[in-house]
C-alpha positions as CSV (number, residue, x, y, z in Angstrom):
1,M,89.0,82.4,100.8
2,I,89.9,83.8,104.1
3,D,87.3,86.2,105.4
4,I,88.4,88.9,107.7
5,E,85.2,88.6,109.7
6,N,85.8,84.9,110.3
7,L,89.4,85.7,111.3
8,L,88.2,88.4,113.8
9,S,85.5,86.1,115.2
10,S,88.2,83.5,116.0
11,I,89.7,85.8,118.6
12,S,88.9,84.5,122.0
13,D,87.3,86.6,124.8
14,E,90.5,86.5,126.7
15,D,92.4,87.9,123.7
16,M,89.8,90.6,123.3
17,A,90.1,91.5,127.0
18,K,93.9,91.8,126.6
19,I,93.4,94.1,123.5
20,K,90.9,96.3,125.5
21,D,93.4,96.5,128.4
22,L,96.1,97.5,126.0
23,A,93.9,100.2,124.5
24,K,93.1,101.6,128.0
25,N,96.8,101.6,128.9
26,L,97.7,103.4,125.7
27,S,94.9,106.0,126.1
28,G,95.9,106.8,129.7
29,S,97.9,109.8,130.8
30,E,101.6,109.9,130.9
31,E,101.8,109.9,134.7
32,K,99.9,106.6,134.9
33,K,102.7,104.8,133.0
34,A,104.7,102.2,134.9
35,P,108.4,102.7,135.0
36,E,110.2,100.5,132.5
37,T,112.2,98.7,135.1
38,E,109.0,97.6,136.9
39,K,107.4,94.5,135.4
40,S,103.7,94.8,134.6
41,N,101.0,92.1,134.5
42,F,100.3,92.9,130.9
43,P,101.7,90.3,128.6
44,I,102.5,92.6,125.6
45,D,105.9,94.3,125.9
46,L,107.3,97.2,123.9
47,N,108.8,95.0,121.1
48,T,105.4,93.3,120.6
49,M,103.7,96.6,120.4
50,N,106.2,97.8,117.8
51,K,105.5,94.6,115.8
52,I,101.7,95.3,116.0
53,M,102.2,98.9,114.9
54,S,104.3,97.6,112.0
55,V,101.5,95.2,111.0
56,M,98.9,97.9,111.2
57,G,101.0,100.2,109.1
58,S,101.5,97.7,106.4
59,M,97.8,96.9,106.2
60,G,96.1,98.3,103.1
61,K,99.4,99.1,101.3
62,E,99.2,98.8,97.6
63,D,101.7,96.7,95.6
64,Y,101.9,95.8,92.0
65,R,99.5,92.8,92.4
66,T,96.7,94.7,94.1
67,R,97.2,97.7,91.7
68,L,96.8,95.4,88.7
69,I,93.6,93.9,90.1
70,T,92.3,97.4,91.0
71,D,93.1,98.7,87.6
72,L,91.3,95.8,85.8
73,K,88.3,96.0,88.1
74,P,86.3,98.6,86.0
75,M,86.4,96.2,83.0
76,L,84.8,93.3,85.0
77,S,81.2,92.3,85.6
78,D,79.7,93.1,89.0
79,E,80.2,89.5,90.2
80,R,83.8,89.5,89.2
81,Q,84.4,93.0,90.7
82,K,83.3,91.5,94.1
83,K,85.8,88.7,93.6
84,A,88.5,91.2,92.7
85,D,87.8,93.0,96.0
86,E,88.1,89.7,97.8
87,A,91.3,89.0,96.0
88,V,92.8,92.3,97.0
89,K,91.8,91.7,100.6
90,F,93.3,88.3,100.5
91,L,96.6,89.5,99.0
92,Q,96.8,92.2,101.7
93,L,96.2,89.6,104.4
94,M,98.9,87.4,103.0
95,E,101.3,90.3,103.2
96,I,100.8,90.7,106.9
97,L,100.8,87.1,107.9
98,P,104.6,86.8,107.9
99,L,104.7,89.8,110.2
100,L,102.3,88.0,112.6
101,R,104.2,84.8,112.6
102,G,105.7,84.1,116.1
103,M,103.9,87.1,117.6
104,F,101.1,85.2,119.2
């Protein structure tokens, strides 16, 4: 099964630096923003940011499959409850993968 920790650990240092730069740019004041006509050195444009926000918004949403697993979970043993949690995480990850396709 896909482990989110493994997925996150596969992010390179360069990608992490880009994410940190993005966070710094987003947390900056309004007057520090570059005009839209001026090109920036940052590789993520507004469309990509909208896609990222869409992916983040869809993370953790419940659908009929995850709801079924969650509803059955109290009837399972401890070991199977852990597997049910992993299955829910896997299903949620599978939901966002199509959104991530072509983004990076």
